N, C-alpha and C positions, 0 to 999 in steps of 0.2 A: 505492499498499500503505499502510496506518497505520502508528501510529509502533511501533517495535517496540522493547522493551527486554531484554537479557540480564544477569542479573547473578546471580556465584557468590558464595556466603556458607558460611564456615564455622564451624557451630554450637559448635563445641569450641573455638574460641581467641578467640571472636566478633569474628571479623576478616574483612570484606565484600573479595571481587573480583569485579569490576563492570564490566557495560559497557553502554550503548544504542545498537545498531544501524539499526533504523527504529523508527515508533513504536508498537507496538501490543502487546508482550509482555516481559513485566518477570521476569526469573528469579535463583534463588537456591539456592545448593545447600547441604544439609545432610548429613548421612552417606550418606542410604541415597537419599534424594530430591531432584531439584533443583524447587523451590517457583516460581511463577509468576503475575502479577498481567496482568490484561486493562487495558492502559492506553488503549484506545479507548474508556475507559466512567468514569463518575466513581466515585472510591473515597477512602474515608480510612483515615488509618493504624491507627485503634482495630478498625476492623472485621476479623475474624478468617477472614471467609466470604470474604473479596478471593483467596483463594490457591487455585489448582489446583497438579496435581503431575506431574512426569514422574521416574521410577524409574527407576534409576541400574542395578537387575537386571544383567542382561545383555547382550554384544554378539551379534553375528550370528557372532562366532567363540570366546566364550568369557563368562569374566568381564566387567561393567561398570566404567566407570572409578572408579578407587580414591579415596578422602576425601583431600585434603590442602589445607594449610592457605598460604597466602602465594603463589598461582600467578596466574593469568591468565587470559581468557576473552577471543576474538577473535570476529567473527563479521560474514559476508557476507550477513544478512539471512534464505536460505532457510538454512543450516548453521548450529552453532555451535562451536567447538573449545574444549577444555580443557587450559592448557600451564601447564609448572612447578609449582612447589610442594614443600612440605615433610608427613612424616607428621606426627601431634601428637605433642609429648611428655607430653599429659593422661594417656591410656589406659594403666594398666599391665597386664600386660608390654607395650613399645611394639609397635605392628603392624609388619608385614616393609616394606619399604623396595618399592615396585614397580620393576619395569625403565622406563627414561629413554624418552619417547614420548609423544606428543599424543593426546586422542580428539576424535572428532567425532560432532557429532548431528543427525540430517537430521531438520527441524523437520516437514516432508512424511510422511517414513515412519514417523517417530517411532523412529529404530534407531541404537544406538550401533552406533561403529565406531572401530579401531585403524588408521588409514591409514599405508602408508606417507611418508616427505616427503623432497624432495626439497631440493635445493640446498646451503649448508653444511652440516656436522653440528651439533646442538646437544649440550648439557648442559642439563640440568632447572636451572631458578635459583630461589631467593627471594628474595621484596619486588625484584623489579624493579620498572619504574612502566608500566604497561601504559596506552596509549590507542589508540584507534581513529580512522582517520582515516574522511573520506568514501566513499574507493574501496574497494579492494579491499586495501587494506596494514594492517597493523595492526604497532605499536610497541611493543617492551619496555627502557626503559634501565635498563641498570646490575642490581644487584641483588647477591645473593653467592649461591655454591654452600654448602653445609649437608653434616654428616655425615648430616643426615635425609632428604636431596634423591635421594643417590645411593650406593647399596648396594656400589660399590667403594669410592666414598670413606670409607666408614661402617667397612668393615672394617679401614683403616690404626688403625693403634695413636696414641691419642691425637689423633685428627683433631681440627680444628677449623674453622668458617664462616669466608672468606675473600672479600674482596669483587672482582668480576670487571669487568674495561673490555667495552664493546661496548652498541652500538643493535643488538637484536635484529627482524628486520623481517621480518613471517608473510604470508606472497601468498595468499589463501584461495584465490583462483581455482586457484592452479597446485598450491597447498598443499606449499610449498616454502620455506625458510629462507633469508636470507641474514644475514651479520653486518655493521654497520657500523663503523670503528674510531672510537673517540672518546678519543684520547689530547689533541686540543683539545677537548677537554668543560670541563677543565678543569685545573689541576697535578696531579692525579695519573690524571685521565681515568675516574673511578669515581663511581658516585653511587648512594646508598642513602637508601629513603623520602623521595626529593625528590616535586616539582612537576613535571607533565608536561602539556603543553596543545597540542593543533595546531588553527592558525589555515587552511585548505585554499585560503583565497580569494588568500595571498600569495605571491609568486613563481610559477612555470611549474608548480609539481607541491605549494605547501603550505610550513609551515615546523611545525617543532616547537619550542616554547617552557620551558626549563627553567630550575629554581630551587630554593633551598633543600636540605632534607637533609643527609646528612654524607658525606665523603668522605677517602678516605685513600688508600697505594698499594697498585698492585694485588698479591695473594698473600701481604699482611698478615693472619694469623692473628687472630682477636678474639675476645672472649668479654665479652656485652655487661653482663654482672652486675659486671663488673672493670671497666668504664672510668671510673667515678668522676670528679673533676674532668678527666679527659684528655678526654669528649667534649666539651666547650665548645668545644676548640680545635681539631677536624676537622666543625664545624658550618659549613655553607654560609651566609653572611648572605645575607638576602632582598633583598639590593640588587644582587647578583651574579646577574644575569641572564644564560643563554645561549640562543642561537637557531639552529638546525639548521636551514639550505636546502636542503630534499629532494631538488631539483632538481639541487643542483653539490654535493652531498656537498661540505659547510664548516659550520664551526661560528662565529660570532660572540659575544664578550662585551658586553655592555653595563652600565655601570651605571645602577641606575634612584636615585629621588629620590622625596622625598615623604614621607606617613606611612607608611613601613615599616617591616613587622611584625618582632615579635622573631624571632632566629632559631628554626628549627621542623623538625621531621621529622613524616612519617605522616600528613598530613592529606591534602587533595585540591582541586581547582582544574577547572574548566572554562573554554570560550572562548566567546563570542559577539560578533558583530561588528554595529557601525552599518550601518540598510541601504545609506546611500551609501558606504559602506566607509572612513569617514575614522577612523574607530579601532575598536580591537577592547578587548574587555574581558574580562579574564580574571578570572573571581570565585575566591577564595581562601577556605577555613574551616574551623580546624581545625589540628589537628598537638599537636607535645608538644616543648619544650625540654629544655634541660640543665636548668633550674629552676622547678619548678611556680609558685613565688610569684609570679615577675615572666616568664615566656618563654610561660605557658599562658593563652590564653582565649578566648573565643567569639565574638569577635567577625570579620564577614565584611568582607574586601578586596577590592581590585578592582587590578589590575596594568592601569594602560590603556596601549595601543599606540598610534601609537607616539613619544609622550610618553616612553613607562617611567617614567609618575609613579604613586606607591602611594597610592590612597585609604582611608579606612578609610568604609565604608557602616553598618555598624550596629555598637552597643555591647551586647554579650552576655553572660552568665557562664555559658555550657553550653557546657563546653570535650566536647572531643569528639577523638579519633584511633585510627586505625586503624583506617579506614571508609573510601568509595568516594562518587564522587558523579557525577553525570552531567548532560547536558543532556536534559530531560524536554519533549516539545514543543516551541516555540518561544523560552519564557519562565519555566521554571522549572528549579529543579535541584536533583535529588533525590537526598538523603545516604543509605547502606544501611551498617546496621549499627556497628560500633565501638566505640571502650570510652571510659571517663572515663578522662584523666591522670592519675595517681596524683603522688609527689610526689619520684621523680626521674625521670632521661630515658626510659627504659623501661619502669617500674613504671605496671601499673594497675590500674583501681578497678573493679570488675565489678560494684559493689553499683548495681543500679537504674538499667541502664544503659539498658534498653527500656522504662523505668516513666514516665521525663517525658513528658507530652503530648506535647511537641514530636517524642519521637523513639519512639515507641511502635511496638510490633515490631519497632525498630530501623530505621524508615523515619525521614527527616524531608526535608520538602519549602520550598522558600526559592523565593519567587516575585522574579523579574528585576525585575520592571517597579513593583513596590510596595517593593521592600528588607523584606518581611517573610515572617516565619514563618507556613506554613500547617499543618492538618491534615487537612488532603483536597484531592484533583485532579479541576478539571475540564477535561476536553479541548476542550471548547470555547473554555473562554478559556487555555489553554495553545497553543492553535494559531493566537490574535494574533500579530502581529509584535511582534519587542522590542523595545522601548524606550529611549531611554537616560535612566537616574533624574537627575533635577535631582543629587542628590549628585555624581555623576561631570561631567555637561555645565558644573557651575558652574567645575569645574578645570580641565577640558582645553576651555572653550566649545562655542558649538551650542547644540543641542537635544534633543527625543526620539529625531529621525529621523536628525541624524549635526549634517553641518557645525561640526566639531571646526574651531578654530585654533590649538589648541597642538599641534604636529605633529610635534617631534622635540625629545627629551631636555634637561635642563635645561644639560647640559656638553657639546652636539651630540652626533651620532652616532660611535661609535669606529672607525667606517669609510664610505667612499663608501658601498662595495659592502654594507652593510647598510642605508644608506637610501634603495638605489635597491632594496632589495629588497621595501622599505612603498613603492615607487612613487613616490617622492616625488625630483623635481630638488631641486639645491640653491635654487633660487628658492622652492620651496614648504616647506621645511621652514621654521623659525624660526633667526631670527639668533641669533648665541650671546651669553648675557646679558653686557653691558658689564662687568661683574666677572669673567668667566670667563678663567680662563690657561691656556686648551686652547685653541690654534691651530684657526682654521677652514679647511678643506681644502677646496675646491671637486670636486677628485676629476679624473678622467678622462673626458673626454664634458662633461662640464660648463660652463656661463661664468655667471660673476659678471654681477649688473645693472650692475654700474658699467663691464662690457667689451662691454655693448650698442650704445656711444654713442661713435665715432671722437673725438678730440680734438686739438689743435692745441696748447696751452698747458698746459704745468705748473701742475699744482696745487700748494695750500699743501703738501701731504701728500706729492706726488713731491718737491718738495723738501726738505722736512723727512727723506725717505727717503736720499737725494741723500749729502745732508749727514752724516747716521748712517754711511752706507758709508763714505765718505772715513774715518771717524772710524774704523771700528770696522777698517779695512784696517791705520793707522797703528798700533793696538794690537798686529795681529798681526804687524807686522814687528818691533816693539819686543820682544813675548813669544816669537819664535823665536830673535833674536837671542844673548836673555838664557838661554835652552835651551841655544845650542849651547854659551857658554861657561860655562855649569855644568856640562853633560857633558863638558866638557875638565877641565875640576878634580877631577870623581867619578873619569875615567880614569887619572888621576896618586895618587888615593887607594889605602889597601892593599887588598886583593882579598880581605880577610873582611868588611869596609864593604860590597863592593860583591855578595858573595853574600849577605848580610844584606835589601838593599835587594830583591834578585832573589827572595829568598824570599816578600819580601812581595806581590810582587805574583803571585806563583803562589797562595798561600794566599788571596786574594782572590778572582781566578777559580777556584779550587777550590769556593769558600765559594757564588759566582754561580751557577754552572755545573750542579753537580752535581744539587741538588732538580728540575730539570728532564729529568733524563735519567729520565723513566716508565716506559719502555717497554723496556728495557733489561737488566731482569730483574726479582727480587722487590726490590726496592730497601726496605727499612725508612727512612721519615723521619722527623728531628724531630715529635713530634705535641706538643711541649709538657713544664713539668717538673712533677715530684711522680711520687707511686709509677704505675704503668701499668700494675701486676697483670700477667696474661696477657695482656694487649691485643697486647705486640711479643712474644708467646713464640713466636712459630716464622711462617717464609715461605715458600710455597707456590709450585710454578710458575705463573707466568702462563698464561693460557685464552685469551687473545684471539685472533681467529683471523687469519689474513692479510688485510691491503686495504693497496693501494696508492697509495690515495687521499694525491694533498699534506699538507703538513702546514704548520702556520703558528706565528706565533713567538705563544705566550700576553702578553697584558699585563700590566703589572706588580702590576696591583691583584688579580689571581686568586690 
């Protein structure tokens, strides 16, 4: 089957919800139609005749799907489903909020339906981060609940949107949902407006890679218009990367280095792999930061794995956010929709957002092999294999087809399990930099190169280690004796001084432990100084579904 792309866009807000499932058809949604492009033919983004249409009209059981913003689209190649979103605030009076549910369109019969779904019950969320895996599974990470997405919630007095935890998994074949715990995604377990990519060749069932966006405690109500300076304190730094192992249901955190982009939200990313799987490139474009003058740019970046190295591959001034992008063919990504960032974190400049030749009709085409923007797409060229650009290989080594030589992060992997997830034994990954203060742990089942040959003589390093051990033991003994003597003195001092010392210890423990209790209820965290306006006005009951997965301690830099 040729390449089929599915894209859904709300023309009311200029926001795009998109996905590519197979190579043949591209879809975008307005209020009454879903517009499509045949990607098996050559086309230009300025040609208005490239569109054909699917009318929403009616379904087999009644009216067709409603028009919602900031939702997601899933597909298995023969059908696609519309999930999530909220009604637009632009029309006045506000349109009615439809009942919760998903909509399915059968590409062969041309019929809409609203099928029952199995698995975990779900609520309609807004601005989650959707991604389509190569099989029958689609994912939607994080997002928030909005009064404009839920009629019952809307009826509550002074209801305000709030973030939720959870990775929603949709099985297109079973038409069922499941919810994966995200308490180990980051400190709060939430993410809104971040970047999410799927790499299907890693692990037993693929991995998801997430970064960017913003995060704060689940259930904390917020008003985007009143965030102000507080917003910079809840943004996720782009060097903080999270990898989710789908098969083992485990989250890993890894620090990335290199030419790290400024913190941003509501951009887009796609992932492609070298022919020999020695590296994986996550292309990132657009997004908006907290300060338009320094945080927004039109550059294209690559996060190269497993080196976790950020590389800037273009330098452009055409800024964009609230768009989607998807792999088109084997060596292009398609940008759909979007707006120009304004001069604040969430302000948009809608003037001329589709008039730039690079994004005419809201369509942008970027060549992964040439690292250039184009205005036309040729499926013959698009079917050629992806080739690693010299801008990437000069950093990670190798050539156009692979052979990367830098295959571990600058400061080593955060865990042996994450290293193994990339199919790297200890001997295959890079040795730690000489100036690195992070210890190298070979992990279970791995063997250091120096262990491969037995030796009957002590090396200089071994002798030095023995001497250091003896000295350390002496210091420890002296320290224990000093501690016991001091403790005896404290015991005979007045009890008020003892209670003060104990109080200090309890206070430190409270400061260190409480911020990590993110799933015990609607906790309001410290998010920074200054006037927070309505940001911390209210908390709501958390809505993450139960999950019995083992939890893991978060690293200190999260």
